[in-house]
N, C-alpha and C positions, 0 to 999 in steps of 0.2 A: 040675043045671039043665036044663030041657027045651030042645030045639033052637030052638023058636019063641020062647023067652024070650031066648036068646042072639043070635038074628038079628033085631035091632031097629035102627031108624034112630037117628041121633044128630046132634049139632051138632059139627063138627070143632073140636077144641081149638086147632088151629093157625090155620086161616083163617076159622073161624066160619060156614062154609057148611053147609046142611042136607044130610045124607046119608041116602038111603033104604036100607032093608033090601034085601038081594038077594032076588029071586023065582025064581032058577034052582036052588034047593036047596043053595046054598053059603052061607058066612058072609061078611058084609061086615066087614072088620077094619081098613080104612084109608080115608081120604078119596079119592074119585075125582078131586078137583080138584087138591089139593096133594100127595097120596100119603102124607101123614103118618098115623101111627097112635099108639096109646097103649100103654105097657108095662103091660098088665093080666094077662098070663099068665106063669107060670114054665115051664109046658109047654103046648103048643098046646091052647087051649080050656078050661084049668082055672080061669081068672079068679082066681088065687091070689097074683099079684104085689102087693106093697105099694108098689112104686116109683111107678107111674102117671106116669112121665116121658113126654115126647113122643118118639116114635120117628121119627127122620128117615130119609127114603129116601136110601140111600147107594150103591146099585148094583143090578144085575140078575143073576139066576142062572137057569140053565135045567136042568130035570130032565125026563127023558123021560116019566115018568108024570104029572107035574103041569104041565109047560109052563113058561112064563116066570113068574118070581117076583121081587118087589121085595125087596131086602135092606134091612132097617131096623136102625138103631142108636139105642139110647136115649141121649138128650141128657143124662140125669141120671146113669145108672150104667154106660153103655157096653154093655149087653146087646145082642146081635145076634139077629135072627130073620128068617125069610123069609115072605112072604105072596103067595099066588097073585094074579096080575093078573086083575081082573074085566073080562071082554070081552063076553060074550053076555048083556047085561042092559039094563034101561031106563036105567041110569045107569053107563055104562062108564067105566073109568079114562081120564083125559085122555092121549091119545097124545103130545102135545107135552111134558107133564111126564115121561112115561116116557122119551122121547128125551133130555131133559135129564139124567135120572138115569143113563142108559146112557152118556152122554158124560163122566161124571165120572171 
């Protein structure tokens, strides 16, 4: 699948808000309002997961090369993954939601 096909806007399955595609060359893979995602990948970007459960934000992680990342856990199967925080974009991640996740 081409990058422009993967980087598309969507309606959040958790909160119902409209989420725009990122314009900074990265992928949007979680809602900037509630920080939820969907379990669509087995490996980052492959879109091969059959689960499609909601991925709840459960923590934060820091990696030197990627910066701060949201830790997500699937509410259906328990799979965990990390997603880079979207900062420099027209629709950045909600800092108050990030703070709530960090305090868990």
